[in-house]
C-alpha positions in Angstrom: -3.5 -24.6 -11.6 -0.2 -23.0 -10.9 1.4 -23.1 -7.4 0.7 -19.5 -6.5 -3.0 -19.8 -7.3 -3.2 -23.0 -5.4 -1.5 -21.4 -2.3 -3.7 -18.4 -2.5 -6.8 -20.5 -2.6 -5.6 -22.8 0.2 -4.8 -19.7 2.4 -8.2 -18.2 1.6 -10.0 -21.5 2.5 -8.0 -21.7 5.8 -8.9 -18.1 6.7 -12.6 -18.7 5.9 -12.6 -21.9 8.0 -10.9 -20.1 10.9 -13.3 -17.2 10.8 -16.3 -19.4 11.0 -19.5 -18.5 9.3 -22.5 -16.3 10.0 -26.1 -17.3 9.7 -29.2 -15.4 8.9 -32.8 -16.4 8.7 -34.0 -17.0 5.1 -37.4 -15.9 3.8 -38.8 -19.4 4.1 -37.8 -19.6 7.7 -34.7 -21.7 6.9 -31.1 -20.7 7.7 -28.8 -19.3 5.1 -25.0 -19.6 5.8 -22.7 -16.8 4.6 -19.0 -17.1 4.8 -16.9 -13.9 4.7 -15.0 -13.4 1.5 -11.3 -13.3 2.4 -9.2 -10.5 0.9 -6.5 -11.6 -1.6 -3.0 -11.7 -0.1 -1.2 -8.4 -0.6 1.1 -8.5 -3.6 2.6 -5.0 -4.0 3.7 -2.2 -1.8 4.4 1.3 -3.1 6.7 3.3 -0.8 6.3 7.1 -1.4 9.1 9.3 0.1 8.4 12.7 1.7 11.1 14.2 -0.5 9.4 12.9 -3.6 9.5 9.8 -5.7 8.4 6.3 -5.0 9.6 2.7 -5.3 7.6 -0.5 -5.6 8.2 -3.8 -3.8 6.6 -7.1 -5.1 5.6 -8.8 -1.9 6.0 -12.6 -1.4 3.2 -13.9 0.8 3.9 -17.3 -0.7 7.3 -17.3 1.0 6.7 -15.1 4.1 2.9 -14.9 4.8 3.1 -13.7 8.4 5.8 -11.1 7.6 3.9 -9.8 4.5 0.7 -9.7 6.5 2.3 -7.7 9.4 4.0 -5.3 7.0 0.8 -4.8 5.0 -1.3 -4.2 8.1 1.1 -1.7 9.5 1.3 0.1 6.2 -2.5 0.2 5.8 -2.8 1.6 9.3 -0.4 4.5 8.6 2.2 3.1 11.0 5.1 3.8 8.6 4.0 7.3 7.7 6.7 9.9 8.5 9.1 7.3 9.9 12.7 7.9 8.8 15.3 5.6 7.3 17.7 5.5 10.2 20.3 3.2 8.7 21.9 3.8 5.3 25.1 2.1 4.2 26.7 1.4 0.8 24.8 -2.0 0.7 21.5 -1.3 2.6 18.8 1.2 3.6 16.7 0.4 6.7 13.6 2.1 8.2 10.4 1.3 10.0 11.7 2.0 13.5 9.1 3.9 15.5 11.9 5.2 17.8 14.2 6.1 14.8 17.2 4.6 16.6 17.3 1.1 15.3 16.1 -0.3 18.6 12.3 0.1 18.4 9.7 -2.4 17.3 8.2 -5.5 18.8 9.6 -9.1 18.6 8.0 -11.7 16.3 9.0 -15.1 15.1 11.4 -15.3 12.2 10.1 -16.6 8.9 13.1 -17.9 6.8 12.7 -19.0 3.2 14.8 -19.8 0.1 14.7 -16.3 -1.4 18.1 -14.8 -2.0 19.1 -11.3 -1.0 20.1 -10.1 -4.5 20.0 -6.4 -5.5 16.6 -4.9 -4.4 15.6 -7.7 -2.0 13.4 -6.5 0.9 14.0 -8.0 4.3 13.1 -7.8 8.0 15.6 -6.6 10.6 16.5 -8.8 13.6 18.7 -8.8 16.7 21.2 -11.3 18.0 18.6 -14.2 18.3 18.0 -15.6 14.8 14.6 -17.0 15.9 13.3 -13.5 16.6 12.6 -10.8 13.9 11.8 -7.2 14.5 8.1 -6.6 14.0 8.4 -3.3 12.1 11.9 -2.5 10.8 12.5 -3.5 7.2 15.4 -3.0 4.7 16.3 -3.1 1.1 19.7 -4.2 -0.1 21.4 -1.9 -2.5 23.7 -4.6 -3.9 23.8 -8.4 -3.8 24.0 -9.4 -0.2 23.7 -13.2 -0.3 25.5 -13.5 3.1 22.0 -12.6 4.5 20.3 -15.7 2.9 18.5 -17.9 5.4 19.8 -15.5 8.1 17.1 -12.9 7.7 13.5 -13.0 6.4 13.2 -12.0 2.8 9.7 -10.8 2.0 9.9 -9.1 -1.4 11.8 -7.6 -4.3 12.0 -4.0 -5.5 10.5 -4.0 -9.0 10.7 -0.3 -9.8 12.4 2.8 -8.4 15.7 1.1 -7.4 17.5 4.3 -8.5 15.5 6.2 -5.8 16.4 3.5 -3.2 20.1 4.0 -4.1 19.7 7.8 -3.2 18.0 7.4 0.1 19.9 9.3 2.9 19.8 8.9 6.7 16.7 10.8 7.9 14.8 10.6 4.6 11.2 10.0 5.6 8.5 7.6 4.3 5.4 9.7 3.3 3.2 6.6 2.9 3.2 3.0 1.9 0.3 1.8 -0.3 -0.6 -1.9 -0.3 -2.3 -3.6 -3.2 
């Protein structure tokens, strides 16, 4: 069994245990226990832009499970739909701020890992306190940015559409993010 499968099975077992079980009466008068089947951890996000085109991020729930979970939940709920990329520099594009100013979004614990911020890495924004991440703002680096390693939460890697990421301009909007 490879490490990823082991981790996914372990996480699924923990979720099932935390959720408890439901019971129903069986035909013979006994009790049948049914545990909910946990959903597999999200592994891919496809970001479609309002101006056309899309890019795909391979998510890393094995390295940042809470971050990937929050990102996936927000994407599935439509939270990111029509939000703009408010920060675009030669090395990064950043979006996901509900205010569009770079100051919006809730505070959540940081989730550092050993993934490196190489070209196409996806990360979570944060403020001055390294223990606190932003709960909604995320970014993609447009060139190797290893100075961010272990300073920001890395939660994925662009696997297709990096040419589109390179062309994102301030104000470009996210049409939708699809999670698989």
